[in-house]
C-alpha positions in Angstrom: 138.4 -29.3 191.9 136.1 -26.2 191.8 133.6 -27.7 194.2 136.3 -28.7 196.7 138.1 -25.4 196.4 135.3 -23.5 198.3 136.1 -25.6 201.3 139.8 -24.6 201.3 140.5 -21.5 203.2 144.3 -21.4 203.0 145.7 -18.1 201.7 146.3 -19.3 198.2 142.8 -20.6 197.8 141.2 -17.5 199.2 143.4 -15.4 196.8 142.4 -17.6 193.9 138.6 -17.1 194.6 139.1 -13.4 195.0 141.0 -13.2 191.7 138.3 -15.2 190.0 135.7 -12.7 191.3 138.0 -9.9 190.1 138.1 -11.4 186.6 134.3 -11.5 186.5 133.6 -8.0 187.8 136.5 -6.1 186.2 136.2 -8.1 183.0 132.8 -6.4 182.7 134.6 -3.0 183.4 137.0 -3.6 180.6 134.1 -4.1 178.2 132.2 -1.0 179.5 135.2 1.3 178.9 135.1 0.2 175.2 131.6 1.5 174.9 132.4 4.7 176.8 134.4 6.0 173.8 131.4 5.6 171.5 129.0 7.0 174.1 131.3 10.0 174.6 131.6 10.7 170.8 127.8 10.4 170.3 127.2 12.7 173.2 129.7 15.3 171.9 128.0 15.2 168.5 124.5 15.5 169.9 125.4 18.3 172.4 127.2 20.2 169.7 130.7 20.0 171.2 133.6 20.7 168.8 135.2 17.4 168.0 137.8 18.7 165.6 139.7 22.0 165.6 138.0 24.3 163.0 141.5 25.2 161.6 142.1 21.5 160.9 138.8 21.2 159.2 139.6 24.2 156.9 142.6 22.3 155.7 140.6 19.2 154.9 138.2 18.9 152.0 134.9 17.0 152.2 136.5 13.7 151.2 139.3 14.0 153.7 136.8 14.9 156.5 134.8 11.8 155.6 138.0 9.7 155.7 138.9 11.1 159.1 135.4 10.3 160.5 135.6 6.8 158.9 139.0 6.3 160.5 137.8 7.4 163.9 134.8 5.0 163.6 137.1 2.1 162.7 139.5 2.8 165.6 136.6 3.0 168.1 135.1 -0.2 166.7 138.4 -2.0 167.0 138.8 -0.8 170.6 135.3 -2.0 171.4 135.9 -5.4 169.8 139.3 -5.9 171.6 137.8 -4.9 174.9 134.8 -7.2 174.4 137.1 -10.0 173.6 139.4 -9.4 176.6 136.5 -8.8 179.0 134.5 -11.8 177.9 137.5 -14.1 178.1 138.4 -12.7 181.5 134.9 -13.4 182.7 135.1 -16.9 181.3 138.4 -17.5 183.0 136.8 -16.2 186.2 134.1 -18.8 186.2 136.7 -21.6 185.7 136.4 -22.3 182.0 139.4 -22.8 179.7 140.7 -19.7 177.8 143.8 -19.2 175.7 146.4 -16.6 176.0 144.8 -14.3 173.4 143.1 -12.1 175.9 146.3 -11.6 177.8 147.9 -10.3 174.6 144.9 -8.0 174.0 145.1 -6.8 177.6 148.8 -5.9 177.1 147.9 -4.1 173.9 145.2 -2.1 175.7 147.7 -1.3 178.5 150.3 0.0 176.0 147.6 2.0 174.2 146.5 3.5 177.6 150.0 4.6 178.4 150.2 6.5 175.1 146.8 8.0 175.6 147.6 9.0 179.2 150.9 10.6 178.0 149.0 12.6 175.3 146.4 13.8 177.9 149.2 14.8 180.3 150.9 16.7 177.5 147.7 18.5 176.6 147.3 19.5 180.3 150.9 20.7 180.6 150.7 22.7 177.3 147.2 24.1 178.2 145.9 22.6 175.0 142.2 22.2 175.0 139.7 22.6 177.8 141.3 22.0 181.3 138.2 20.3 182.7 137.9 18.0 179.8 141.5 17.1 180.0 141.4 16.3 183.7 138.3 14.2 183.2 139.9 12.4 180.3 143.0 11.8 182.4 140.9 10.4 185.3 139.0 8.1 183.0 142.1 6.9 181.2 143.9 6.2 184.5 140.8 4.3 185.7 140.7 2.2 182.6 144.4 1.5 182.9 144.0 0.4 186.5 141.1 -1.9 185.7 142.9 -3.4 182.7 146.1 -4.0 184.7 144.1 -5.5 187.6 142.4 -8.0 185.2 145.7 -8.9 183.7 147.3 -9.5 187.1 144.3 -11.5 188.3 144.4 -13.6 185.2 148.0 -14.5 185.7 147.4 -15.3 189.3 144.5 -17.6 188.5 146.5 -19.4 185.9 149.5 -19.9 188.2 147.2 -21.3 191.0 145.5 -23.7 188.6 148.8 -24.8 187.2 150.2 -25.4 190.7 147.1 -27.2 192.0 146.0 -29.2 189.0 148.9 -29.2 186.6 147.0 -27.3 183.9 146.6 -23.6 183.2 143.0 -24.0 181.9 
């Protein structure tokens, strides 16, 4: 079917090929946004930016500070793993290989997480909490991540529907 599909130029076939390309390209984008969180944290540490509010650190002892750092590392690692999984599966689906529904579930989880993060950043902007420049950059990046993740999700659904309609299987 894949070889013959390139010869079809009806609207559904063209959309199918475009969505396959979207899955390949933006699947990579989903993965890169996972690494962005780690790169940002490392850059902030190396450049001496304040990561935690000094007043909060005064309330924490050394053990609690280590626990908080460990928790942040675990959350970032989970984010990277989920984004790698979703991005690699989207790319796989984009090249026509079978994938399950797991990456769709992960994409929905990432979208929900993005909504909460975006809400938090908007709240920080409205309450003048933190640096305005950093908050606007964070908002821009979070909205970009949300848009890419949503586009991958919609392209995946579209590809599955087309395959189911034309071949009887969702791959």
